[in-house]
C-alpha positions as CSV (number, residue, x, y, z in Angstrom):
1,M,-7.5,23.7,-8.8
2,K,-6.0,21.6,-11.6
3,S,-3.9,18.7,-10.5
4,K,-0.2,19.2,-11.3
5,K,1.7,16.6,-13.3
6,L,4.8,15.0,-12.1
7,T,7.9,16.3,-14.0
8,E,9.8,14.0,-16.3
9,T,12.7,14.0,-13.9
10,R,10.5,12.7,-11.1
11,V,9.1,10.0,-13.3
12,R,12.6,8.9,-14.2
13,D,13.5,8.9,-10.5
14,F,10.6,6.5,-9.8
15,H,11.7,4.1,-12.6
16,R,15.3,4.2,-11.4
17,D,14.7,3.8,-7.6
18,G,11.3,2.0,-7.5
19,Y,9.7,4.6,-5.3
20,L,9.0,8.4,-5.2
21,I,8.1,10.7,-2.3
22,V,5.9,13.7,-3.1
23,K,5.8,16.2,-0.2
24,N,2.4,17.8,0.7
25,F,0.5,15.7,-1.8
26,C,-2.5,16.1,0.5
27,S,-3.4,19.3,2.3
28,R,-3.6,19.6,6.1
29,Q,-7.4,19.9,5.8
30,E,-7.6,16.8,3.7
31,V,-5.5,14.8,6.1
32,D,-7.5,16.0,9.1
33,K,-10.7,14.7,7.4
34,L,-9.1,11.4,6.4
35,Y,-7.7,10.8,9.9
36,A,-10.9,11.7,11.7
37,T,-12.8,9.2,9.5
38,A,-10.1,6.5,10.0
39,T,-10.2,6.8,13.8
40,G,-13.9,7.4,14.2
41,D,-15.7,5.1,11.8
42,A,-17.1,2.0,13.5
43,T,-17.4,-0.1,10.4
44,I,-13.7,0.4,9.5
45,R,-12.7,-0.6,13.0
46,E,-15.0,-3.7,13.0
47,N,-13.4,-4.9,9.7
48,A,-9.8,-4.6,10.8
49,L,-7.6,-7.6,10.3
50,D,-4.9,-8.5,12.8
51,L,-1.7,-10.1,11.4
52,N,1.0,-11.3,13.7
53,D,4.7,-10.5,13.0
54,L,7.5,-13.0,14.0
55,S,7.5,-11.6,17.6
56,G,3.7,-12.0,18.0
57,K,3.0,-8.2,17.8
58,K,-0.1,-7.4,15.8
59,T,-0.3,-5.3,12.7
60,K,-3.8,-4.1,12.1
61,L,-5.3,-3.1,8.7
62,S,-8.7,-2.7,7.1
63,L,-8.7,-3.5,3.4
64,W,-11.5,-2.9,0.8
65,F,-11.7,-3.2,-2.9
66,T,-14.3,-0.9,-4.4
67,P,-13.7,2.8,-4.0
68,G,-16.9,4.3,-2.9
69,N,-18.5,7.8,-2.4
70,D,-16.7,8.5,0.8
71,V,-13.6,10.5,1.8
72,F,-11.2,7.5,1.1
73,G,-13.0,6.6,-2.2
74,Y,-12.7,10.3,-3.3
75,L,-8.9,10.3,-2.4
76,T,-8.4,7.1,-4.3
77,R,-10.3,8.4,-7.3
78,S,-9.1,12.0,-7.2
79,E,-7.5,13.6,-10.3
80,K,-4.2,14.1,-8.6
81,M,-3.9,10.4,-7.5
82,V,-5.0,8.9,-10.8
83,H,-3.0,11.3,-13.0
84,A,0.2,10.6,-11.0
85,V,-0.3,6.8,-11.1
86,T,-1.0,7.0,-14.9
87,Q,2.4,8.7,-15.4
88,L,4.2,6.0,-13.3
89,I,2.6,2.8,-14.2
90,D,4.0,0.9,-17.2
91,S,0.9,0.8,-19.4
92,D,-1.1,3.1,-21.7
93,A,-4.3,1.3,-20.6
94,P,-6.8,2.9,-18.2
95,V,-6.0,2.8,-14.5
96,C,-8.1,0.6,-12.1
97,H,-8.2,0.4,-8.4
98,F,-7.1,-3.0,-6.9
99,H,-7.7,-2.3,-3.2
100,S,-7.0,0.2,-0.4
101,K,-5.9,-0.5,3.1
102,L,-5.9,1.6,6.2
103,M,-2.7,0.7,8.1
104,Q,-3.1,1.2,11.9
105,K,0.1,1.0,13.9
106,E,-0.8,1.9,17.5
107,P,1.7,3.2,20.0
108,R,3.8,0.5,21.7
109,V,1.9,-2.4,20.2
110,G,1.9,-2.0,16.4
111,G,3.7,-4.9,14.9
112,A,6.5,-5.0,12.3
113,W,6.1,-5.8,8.6
114,E,8.8,-8.2,7.4
115,W,10.8,-7.6,4.3
116,H,8.5,-8.3,1.3
117,Q,7.5,-7.2,-2.2
118,D,3.8,-6.5,-2.7
119,Y,4.0,-8.7,-5.8
120,G,5.1,-11.5,-3.3
121,Y,1.4,-11.4,-2.2
122,W,-0.2,-10.5,-5.5
123,Y,1.6,-13.2,-7.5
124,K,-0.9,-15.5,-5.7
125,N,-3.7,-13.5,-7.3
126,Q,-2.0,-14.4,-10.6
127,F,-1.5,-10.9,-11.9
128,M,0.6,-11.2,-15.0
129,F,2.7,-8.0,-15.1
130,P,4.2,-6.5,-11.9
131,D,5.2,-3.4,-13.7
132,Q,1.5,-2.6,-14.1
133,L,0.9,-2.6,-10.3
134,L,1.6,0.4,-8.1
135,S,0.9,1.5,-4.6
136,V,0.5,5.0,-3.1
137,M,0.9,5.5,0.6
138,I,-0.5,8.7,2.2
139,A,0.7,9.4,5.7
140,L,-2.0,10.4,8.1
141,T,0.3,10.9,11.0
142,P,4.1,11.5,11.1
143,A,6.1,8.4,10.0
144,N,9.7,8.3,11.3
145,Q,12.3,5.8,12.4
146,E,11.0,6.1,16.0
147,N,7.5,4.8,15.2
148,G,8.4,2.3,12.4
149,C,8.4,4.2,9.2
150,L,8.6,2.3,5.9
151,Q,12.1,1.1,4.9
152,V,12.9,0.4,1.2
153,I,15.9,-1.0,-0.7
154,R,16.5,1.5,-3.4
155,G,16.3,-0.1,-6.9
156,S,15.3,-3.5,-5.6
157,H,12.3,-3.6,-7.9
158,K,14.8,-4.5,-10.7
159,L,15.5,-7.8,-9.0
160,G,12.1,-9.2,-10.3
161,R,10.0,-11.3,-8.0
162,V,11.9,-12.8,-5.0
163,N,10.6,-16.1,-3.5
164,H,8.3,-15.6,-0.6
165,G,7.1,-17.8,2.3
166,F,5.3,-17.3,5.6
167,S,6.8,-15.0,8.3
168,G,4.5,-15.1,11.3
169,E,1.1,-14.5,9.7
170,Q,2.7,-12.4,7.0
171,V,4.3,-13.3,3.7
172,G,8.1,-12.5,3.8
173,A,10.8,-12.5,1.2
174,D,13.7,-15.0,1.0
175,Q,16.0,-13.5,3.7
176,V,19.2,-14.6,1.8
177,M,18.1,-12.5,-1.2
178,V,17.2,-9.6,1.1
179,N,20.6,-9.7,2.7
180,N,22.3,-9.8,-0.7
181,A,20.1,-6.8,-1.8
182,L,21.2,-4.9,1.4
183,K,24.9,-5.5,0.5
184,T,24.3,-4.3,-3.0
185,M,21.8,-1.4,-2.8
186,E,20.9,1.5,-0.4
187,L,18.6,1.1,2.5
188,V,16.4,4.1,2.8
189,Y,14.1,5.2,5.6
190,C,11.0,6.9,4.1
191,E,10.2,9.4,6.8
192,L,6.9,11.2,6.0
193,E,4.9,14.1,7.3
194,P,1.0,13.9,7.3
195,G,-0.1,14.5,3.7
196,D,3.1,13.3,2.1
197,A,2.8,10.6,-0.6
198,L,5.0,7.6,-1.2
199,F,4.6,5.9,-4.6
200,F,6.2,2.5,-4.9
201,H,6.6,-0.3,-7.5
202,S,5.0,-3.7,-6.7
203,N,8.5,-5.4,-6.7
204,L,10.2,-3.0,-4.4
205,L,11.5,-4.7,-1.3
206,H,10.2,-2.9,1.9
207,R,9.6,-3.4,5.6
208,S,8.8,-1.5,8.7
209,E,9.7,-1.9,12.4
210,A,7.2,-2.3,15.2
211,N,5.9,0.9,16.6
212,L,7.5,1.1,20.1
213,S,7.0,4.8,20.4
214,E,4.3,6.8,22.2
215,Y,2.8,8.0,19.0
216,P,0.5,6.3,16.4
217,R,1.5,5.7,12.8
218,W,-1.5,5.6,10.5
219,S,-1.6,5.7,6.7
220,I,-3.8,4.8,3.8
221,I,-2.4,2.8,0.9
222,S,-4.2,2.7,-2.4
223,C,-3.1,0.0,-4.8
224,Y,-3.6,0.4,-8.6
225,N,-3.6,-1.9,-11.6
226,A,-3.6,-1.2,-15.3
227,L,-6.6,-2.6,-17.2
228,S,-4.1,-4.4,-19.5
229,N,-2.9,-6.6,-16.5
230,P,-5.3,-9.6,-16.0
231,A,-5.5,-11.4,-12.6
232,Y,-6.5,-15.1,-13.0
233,N,-7.0,-15.9,-9.3
234,E,-8.7,-12.8,-8.0
235,Q,-12.4,-12.8,-7.0
236,S,-12.9,-9.1,-6.5
237,V,-13.7,-7.1,-9.7
238,S,-12.4,-3.5,-9.0
239,W,-9.0,-4.4,-10.5
240,K,-10.6,-4.5,-14.0
241,I,-12.9,-1.5,-13.8
242,P,-11.4,1.8,-14.9
243,I,-11.6,4.4,-12.2
244,D,-14.4,6.9,-12.2
245,I,-12.2,10.0,-11.6
246,V,-13.5,12.8,-9.4
247,P,-12.1,16.3,-8.9
248,D,-9.6,16.8,-6.1
249,E,-12.1,19.2,-4.4
250,A,-14.4,16.2,-3.7
251,I,-12.2,15.1,-0.8
252,L,-13.1,18.1,1.2
253,K,-16.6,18.4,0.0
254,W,-17.4,14.8,1.1
255,E,-20.1,14.5,3.9
256,A,-20.3,11.5,6.2
257,D,-21.3,8.3,4.4
258,S,-21.4,4.8,5.8
259,F,-18.8,2.1,5.0
260,E,-21.5,-0.4,5.8
261,H,-21.7,-1.8,2.3
262,A,-17.9,-1.7,1.5
263,D,-16.4,-4.9,0.3
264,F,-13.8,-5.5,3.0
265,L,-11.4,-8.4,2.8
266,K,-11.8,-11.3,5.1
267,K,-8.7,-13.1,6.1
268,E,-10.0,-16.5,4.9
269,N,-10.5,-15.1,1.4
270,D,-7.0,-13.9,0.8
271,P,-5.2,-16.3,-1.6
272,A,-1.8,-15.0,-0.4
273,L,-2.6,-16.2,3.2
274,K,-3.8,-19.7,2.3
275,E,-0.9,-22.2,3.0
276,T,0.2,-24.6,0.3
277,G,2.8,-27.3,0.4
278,W,5.2,-24.9,-1.3
279,E,4.7,-22.3,1.5
280,K,5.1,-24.8,4.2
281,S,8.4,-25.9,2.8
282,V,9.9,-22.4,2.8
283,N,11.6,-21.2,6.0
284,V,11.8,-17.4,6.1
285,T,13.5,-16.0,9.2
C-alpha cells in the first residue's frame, strides 16, 4: 500500500505548533511486533541507560544510531516515516537518521523527564540548524496523563534555543524561561494510543511526569537530520548518510534478527552529558 502524504493543512499545523499528532500511523499488527521485540530482546535490555530525574527516579532508554535490518530499523526507514519527515523538515536535502531510542517507563518506577528541548542536548553535538532536526515518537502502549504522557508547550519552538543545564542526570531548560513560556503559550498533554505518531521540532519545549500508574508507557522515538545540517561534535556517522528507504510492508515481513552489532550509545560517550564549567554554573530547578 502506498504511503499517504500529509496534507498541506497538517504541514502548516506542524510549523505553527511545533508538533503534530497522526492517529493510527502504525497498525495494531505493527505495534504488536515492535512491542514484543522491545520487551523480549536481551541485547536491547542489556544496553539500556538509566538516567535519574530530580527525585532520583530512573528513566530507562536504549539508544542506537544506525538503523539496521530489524523491525525498528524497518520502521525508521519505512516509506511512511521518511516521506512524512521529508514534508516537515526545513530542507530539500535528503533525510538522514540521527538516532532512535526505546523509551521504557515501567509502572510505579519510571522517572520524569524535565522540561527541555532536544536541541538543548543536540547543541552540544554542534548541529548547525535546529529546523533541520525532527523527532517522531510512536506509542507502543497507551500514553496518558496517568502514566506520564509527553507534555508540550504549543508554539515554543519559535523561542529558539533556551539555555540548558543539568537537572538530575538529565539536561533541563532554564526554568525561568519555561515559566514564562507557560504564561504565554498553551500547555498540551499529548495522549496517544498504541500506533499513534507524534512529530515534534527539535526546539519544542516538552517534558513528562513519572509513571506512578500500574501500567507501562513504552515508545520508540526516531530522530532525523537533513543531510544539509552538519554536526561538528558528533562521532556517529548515521546523521550524514541518506536513509535507505524500505517499503512499509517490510515492518511486518521482518523476521527475528539480532541487535548484537547495533551501535548503542554509552553514557560516557554522550557529549550532552559531559559536565563543563558552564554546565556546573547553571542551576536548573
